[in-house]
C-alpha positions as CSV (number, residue, x, y, z in Angstrom):
1,X,34.1,134.8,26.7
2,X,30.0,135.0,26.4
3,X,29.5,139.0,27.0
4,X,27.4,138.4,29.7
5,X,29.9,135.8,31.6
6,X,32.5,137.8,34.8
7,X,35.3,136.3,34.8
8,X,36.5,134.8,38.1
9,X,39.2,135.9,40.7
10,X,40.6,132.6,41.1
11,X,41.1,132.5,37.4
12,X,38.7,130.3,36.1
13,X,35.2,129.5,35.0
14,X,33.1,126.9,37.0
15,X,31.1,125.2,34.8
16,X,27.6,123.5,36.1
17,X,25.3,121.2,33.5
18,X,21.4,122.8,34.7
19,X,20.2,124.6,37.9
20,X,22.4,125.0,41.0
21,X,22.6,122.3,43.8
22,X,20.7,122.2,46.7
23,X,22.6,122.9,49.9
24,X,23.2,119.3,51.7
25,X,22.9,119.7,55.5
26,X,25.4,118.7,56.8
27,X,26.5,118.2,61.2
28,X,29.8,118.7,62.6
29,X,30.7,116.5,64.8
30,X,34.2,117.3,65.8
31,X,36.9,120.3,64.7
32,X,40.2,120.4,65.4
33,X,42.7,123.8,65.2
34,X,45.9,123.4,65.3
35,X,48.7,126.9,63.8
36,X,51.9,126.2,62.2
37,X,53.6,128.8,61.0
38,X,51.8,130.9,59.1
39,X,48.9,128.3,58.1
40,X,45.6,127.3,60.6
41,X,44.7,123.8,59.7
42,X,40.7,122.7,60.5
43,X,40.2,119.4,60.7
44,X,36.7,118.6,60.9
45,X,34.5,115.6,61.4
46,X,31.3,116.0,59.0
47,X,28.0,113.6,58.4
48,X,25.9,113.7,56.1
49,X,22.9,111.9,54.6
50,X,25.8,109.5,52.2
51,X,28.0,109.5,54.7
52,X,30.7,110.4,57.5
53,X,33.7,112.6,56.0
54,X,36.6,114.7,57.3
55,X,36.8,118.1,56.1
56,X,40.5,119.6,56.8
57,X,40.9,123.2,55.5
58,X,43.9,125.1,55.6
59,X,43.9,129.0,55.7
60,X,47.1,131.0,55.0
61,X,45.8,134.6,55.4
62,X,42.1,134.8,55.1
63,X,42.7,132.8,51.4
64,X,40.6,128.6,52.0
65,X,41.6,125.6,50.8
66,X,39.9,122.5,51.5
67,X,40.6,119.0,50.8
68,X,37.6,116.2,51.9
69,X,38.4,112.4,52.5
70,X,35.8,110.4,52.7
71,X,36.0,108.2,56.0
72,X,36.0,105.1,54.7
73,X,39.7,105.9,53.5
74,X,40.7,107.9,57.3
75,X,42.5,105.0,57.8
76,X,44.4,104.7,55.3
77,X,44.9,108.2,55.1
78,X,46.4,108.5,58.3
79,X,48.7,105.5,57.2
80,X,50.5,108.0,54.8
81,X,50.6,110.6,57.0
82,X,52.3,108.7,59.1
83,X,54.7,107.3,56.7
84,X,55.3,110.7,55.4
85,X,56.6,112.0,59.4
86,X,59.1,109.1,59.8
87,X,60.1,109.4,56.6
88,X,60.9,113.4,57.2
89,X,62.5,112.0,60.0
90,X,64.5,109.1,59.1
91,X,65.7,111.6,55.3
92,X,68.8,113.8,56.1
93,X,67.9,117.3,55.7
94,X,69.7,118.8,51.9
95,X,72.4,121.2,52.2
96,X,72.8,120.3,56.3
C-alpha cells in the first residue's frame, strides 16, 4: 500500500481510472419497502439518461447492499424469482 492510501473499511481498495465521475441525475418513479425477518428490502424504480432500472437495496442493521436490474431484464428477473418461489414450495425442507 502506498503511504498516503488508507485501507477501505470494507477490506478492499477501489481503483479508478482518472477523476471521479460526476453524479448521474436519477429520477425516482416508484418505491416499495418490505420487511422480512431482520432484513428490509427497498425496491426503487428509477430512471436516468441511460434508461430505467430497478434498484433493490437490502438493509440489515444499517449495512446496505444494492443490486441493479436494467428495465430490459425485469421480465426475465421476474420469471426466475417466480421459478424460485415455486421450487421453494415444492422441494421438501431437509430434516423436516
